[in-house]
FIPA-733335 format. One record per residue: x, y, z of N, C-alpha, C in turn; residue in one letter. Coordinates in steps of 0.2 Angstrom, whole numbers, plus 5000, padded with zeros to 4 digits. Example, Ala and Ser with C-alpha at 12.3 -4.5 7.8 and 13.67 -1.06 7.14 Angstrom:
<rs>
506649725039506249785039506649845039A 506449895035506849955036506450005039S 
</rs>
This chain:
<rs>
500449945000500050005000500450065000M 500950065004501450125005501750134998R 501950084994502250094988501850124983E 501150104983500750134979500650204980K 500650224986500550294988501150334985I 501750304986502350344984502350354976K 502150294973502050304965501650354963E 501050354967500550404965500750474966A 501150484972501450554973501950574968A 502350524966502850534961502550564954K 501950524952501650544946501350614947K 501050624952500750694954501250744953S 501850734955502450784955502550804948K 502650744944502850754937502350794933W 501650774935501150804932501050874933G 501250894939501250964941501851004937T 502450974936502951004933502751014925V 502450964922502250974915501751024914I 501251024919500751074919501051144919T 501551154924501851224925502251244918V 502551194915502951214909502551224903L 501951184903501451204898501151264898L 501051284905500751354906501151404904G 501851404906502351454904502451454897L 502351404893502451404886501851444883W 501251424885500651454883500651534884L 500951554890500951624892501451654887L 502051624886502551654881502251664874A 501851614872501551614866501051674865F 500651684871500151734871500451804871A 500951814874501351874875501651894868I 501951844864502251854858501651864853S 501051834854500551844849500251914850Y 500251944856499952014857500452064854L 501152054856501652104854501752104846L 501652054843501652054835501052064832T 500552094835499952104832499552044829G 499651984833499251934831499651874827G 500251894826500651844822501251824826T 501351764827501951734831502551754828P 503051784832503751804830504151754827S 504451764821504851714818505551754816V 506051724819506751754818506951734811V 507051794807507251784800507751834798R 508251814795508751864793508651904787E 508651964787508652004781509151994776D 509052004770509551984765509652044760K 510252054757510352094751510652044746I 510352044740510551994735510952034730V 511452004727511852024722511651984715F 511552024710511351984704511852014699I 512351964696512851994692512651994684P 512852044681512852054674513552064671I 513852014669514452014666514551994659Y 514952034655515052024648514552034644G 514452004638514052024633513351994635F 512852044634512152024636511752004630I 511451944630511051914625510451874627S 510051864623509451824625509551744626S 510151724622510251654622510951634624D 511351684627512051664629512551664624G 512351684618512851694613513251754614S 513951754611514351814612514651824605S 514751894604515051914598515851924599T 516051914605516751914606517151864603M 517751874601518151814599518251764604P 518251704602518351644606517851644612F 517251664611516751664616516751724621G 517051704627517051754632516451754636G 516451794642515951794647515351824644E 514751794646514151824643513551814648S 513051854647512451844652511851844648T 511351794650510751794646510151824650T 509751864646509251894649508751854653S 508651794650508151744653508451734661A 509051724661509351704668509251764673Q 509451824670509351884675508651894677I 508151894672507451904673507251854679V 507451784678507251734683507551754690D 508151774690508451794697508051854700Y 507851904696507551964698506851944701L 506551894697505851874699505951834706Q 506451794707506551754713506651804719Q 507051854718507151904723506551944725A 506151964720505551994721505051954725E 505051894724504551854728504751834735K 505451834736505751814742505651874748D 505251864753505151914758505751924762D 506251874762506851894766507351934763S 507251944756507651984753507352054753I 507752104756507552174756507752224751K 508352204748508552244743508952204738G 509052234732509352204726509952244723I 510552214722511152254719511252214713I 511252254707511452224701512152244700I 512552194700513252204699513452204692E 513652254689513752264682514452274680I 514652224676515352234672515252214665N 514952254661514752234654514752294650S 514952284643514952334638514352334634G 513852304636513152304633513052234629G 512552244625512352174621511752194617G 511352144615510852154610510252194613T 509852224609509352274611508752234615V 508552184612507952144615508152124622V 508752094622508952064629508952114634A 509252174632509352234636508652254639T 508152264634507552284636507152234641K 507252174640506952124644507152124651E 507852144652508052144659507852214662I 507852264658507652334660506852324663E 506452294659505752284661505752244668T 506152194669506152154675506352194681A 506852234680507152284685506552334687V 506252364682505652404684505152374688K 504952314686504452274690504652254697K 505352234698505552214704505652274709A 505752334706505852394711505252424713K 504652394711504052414713503952384720E 504252334722504152294728504752304733K 505352314730505952324734506552364730K 506952404734507452444730507952404726P 508152434721508652404716509152454715V 509852434717510352474716510852444710V 511052484706511452464700512152484702A 512652434703513352454704513752434698W 514052484695514452484690515252474692I 515552424690516252404692516652434687R 516952394683517452414678517052444672E 516452414670516152444664515352434665A 515052484663514352484663514152534657G 514252504651514152544645513652524640A 513352564636512852554631512252514634S 512152454632511552414635511552404642G 512152394645512252384652512052454656A 512252514653512052574656511252584655Y 511052564650510252564649509952524654W 510152464656509852434662510052464668I 510652494669510752524676510252584677A 510152624671509752684672509052664675S 508852604674508152584677508152574684S 508652564688508752554695508552614699A 508452604705508252664709508852714710N 509452684711510052724711510652684708K 511152724705511752704702512352724706I 512752674707513452684710513952654705V 514452704704514952684699515652704702A 516152664700516852684701516952744697D 517352794700517552854696517852834690P 518252784689518652774683518352714679M 517652694680517352644676517152674669S 517152624665516852644658516152644658V 515852704657515152714659514752754653T 514152734652513752774647513852744640G 514152774635514252754628513552744625S 513152794626512452794624512352794616I 512352734613512352734606512252664604G 512152654597511952594594512452574588V 512652514587513052494582512852434578T 512952434572512752374568513352364563S 513652304562514152294558514152224554S 514552224549514552154546515252154542Y 515452094541516052084537515952084529L 516352114526516252114518516952084515E 516852034511517351994508517452014500F 517152064498517152084491517852094488T 518252124492518952144489519352074489G 519252034494519651964494519351924489L 518751924487518451884482518651904475M 518751974474518951994468519751974467E 520151974472520851954472520951884469K 520451844471520551774470520051754464Y 519751794461519251784456518651744457G 518351754463517851724466517151764464I 516651744461516051774460515551764465G 515051804465514451794469513851804466Y 513351754466512751754463512251724468E 511651764470511151744474510551764472Q 510051714472509351724470508951744476L 508551794475508151814481507451834478T 506951834483506351854482506151914486A 506251974484506252034489506852074487G 506752134486507252184484507852184489K 507652184495508252194500508352124504Y 508152074502508252004505508951994507K 509452014503510151994504510552054506D 510152104509510552164512510952144518T 511552164518512052144523512452084521G 512352054515512751994514513552014513S 513951974516514651994516514951984509P 514651964504514851944498514751994493F 514452054495514352114490514352174494R 514452234491514452294494513752314496E 513652354501512952384502512852444497L 512252444495512052504490511852564495K 511852614492511752684495511052674499E 510552654495509852654498509852604504D 510252544503510252494509510552524515E 511052564514511452594519510952644523K 510552684519510052734522509552694526K 509252634523508752604527509052574534I 509652544534509952524540510052574545L 510352634542510452694546509852714550Q 509352724546508652744549508452704554D 508552634554508352584559508752604565K 509452614564509852624570509652684573L 509452744570509252804572508652794577N 508152754575507552744579507752714585I 508152664585508452624591508752674596I 509252714593509652764597509152814600H 508652844596508152884599507752854605E 507652794604507252754610507752754616N 508352734615508852734620508852794624F 508952854620508952924623508352934628I 507752924625507152934628507052894634N 507252834634507252784640507652804645T 508252824644508752844649508552914652V 508252954648507953024651507453014656A 506952964654506352944658506652914664E 507052864664507252824669507652874675N 508052914672508452954676508153024678R 507553034675507153094677507553164675G 507853154669508253214667507953234660V 508153294657507853314650508153264645S 507753264640508053224634508653264631K 508653324631509153364628509853354631E 509753344638510353334642510653264640K 510253214639510553144638510753144630V 510453184626510653184619511353214618K 511453264623512153294622512653244624G 512553194628513053144630512953084625L 512453074621512353014617512753014611A 513353024611513753024605514052954603T 513952904608514252844607514852834611G 515252884612515852884615515752874623M 516152824626516052814633516352874637Y 516052874643516252924648516552884654S 516852924659517052894665516552894670L 516552854675516052864680515952934683G 516552964684516653034687516253084683Q 516353074676515953124671515253114672E 514953054672514253034672513953064679F 514353054684514153084691514053154690Y 514553194687514453264687513953284682E 513753244678513153254673512453234676A 512553204682511853184685511653114683G 512053074679511753014676512052954681L 512452974686512652924691512452954698V 512252924703512052954709512652954714D 513052904714513552894719514152874716Y 514752894718515352864716515652814722L 515852754720516052714725516052644722G 516152594727516152524725515652484729G 515852424731515352374734515052404740K 515552424745515252454751514752504751E 514852554746514452604745513752584742E 513752534738513152504735512752464740A 513152434745512752394751512452444755I 512852504757512552554761511952584758K 511952604752511352634749510752584749I 510852524747510352474747510052464754A 510452464759510152464766509752524768K 509952574766509652644767508952644764E 508952624757508352624754507852574756L 508152514759507652464762507452474769A 507752524772507652544779507852494784G 508452454783508752404787509452424789I 509652404795510352414797510852364795K 510552304796511052244795510652194790E 511152164786510852114781511352064779A 511152004778511551954775511651964768K 512251954766512451964758512451904755L 511951894750511951834746512051854738V 512151804734512251814727511951754723K 511551784718511351734713511851724707F 512051664706512451654700512451584698E 512551574692512551504689513251474690K 513151414693513851374694514051334688K 514651344686514851304680515451264682T 515351194681515851144683516351134677S 516851104679517351084674517051044668I 516551004670516250954665515850994660L 515551054662515251094657515751124652D 516251144655516751174650517051124645V 517251064648517551014644517050984639L 516350984641515850954636515751004630S 515751074632515751124627516251124622R 516851114625517451114620517451054616L 517250994619517250934615516650944609S 516150964611515550974606515751024600A 516151074602516351124597516851094592D 517351054595517851024591517550974586A 517050924588516750884584516350914579F 516050974581515651004576516051034570Y 516551064572517051094567517351044562Y 517550984566517750924562517250904557M 516650894559516150874555515950914549G 515950984550515651024545516251054540R 516851054543517451084540517451164541G 518051184542518151254544517851304539I 517951284532517751334527516951334527G 516651274528515851274528515651314534A 515951304540515751344546515851414545E 516351444542516451514541515851544536L 515751504531515151524527514551524531Q 514351474535513751464539513751524543S 514251544547514251604551514051664547K 514351674541514251734537513551734535A 513251684533512551684531512051694537E 512251674543511751684549511851754551V 512351784549512451854552512051904548S 511651884543511251934539510451914541K 510051964542510252034544510652034550P 511152084550511652094556511252104562V 511552084568511352094574511452164576E 510952194579511052264581511252264589I 511752304590512052294597511952364601I 511752364607511652424611512152424616A 
</rs>
């Protein structure tokens, strides 16, 4: 009987302890609920995300640089911006730019995504060594621009070019005949000279894009069209010069960009993260292997001709 009494007392003691602990937990939960306006507090670290734009900007990752070179796809950057826009823990976005520009359509796709993202959270463009042409077009759409004083900045202009082999063909007695349906179908062919009316047509199209470039920068930066037009010679400027012209907001580097992003986001501390595609050695080797077999299969001469044919009409670069 005595043993049963002891056992009951022991169970009663543990029951009391559990009841007290449960009561304290419920009390803490209730206090948290009231202090947070009805939402239990969740410890979550605020973040600032870096989104890199390096090298040539295109829609498919192709590059006009010799031997390839670093490039950025608009689809990837748009995806990163959308991820950052939806992630509540990300309080600010820094677009890390080291690019001389790219194709017009890819540039505009990224610009549109930047404008959409900054409706929900601040976007800072940080120009490192270069933020020229299409890359500056993108930067101008951010809330603020930070640039190194000696960076290559601006170059508000449009270019279009193609190779012409007529002199070489004449030297070796090679003729060119091509049947087309449409007066201007073979405009830009490297195997014949451009006619004057063709040059005018292409130049008119470049002028339209250039005008659009100027208008977009003026609107994004909140300055007059005339001011931008005076700088839109196509010649690059230094970050210092664009700062003095009011087309860059701050001079500095990474720390300045982080500081501005925090201020715009209204936070004091943040974890720094970066969105970037990871490339393994297998990716590089497989690309080299595929290219090697491709050239072996088609032949160098055939490949050169194929590249020339694909280049017409020529790609317009901003």
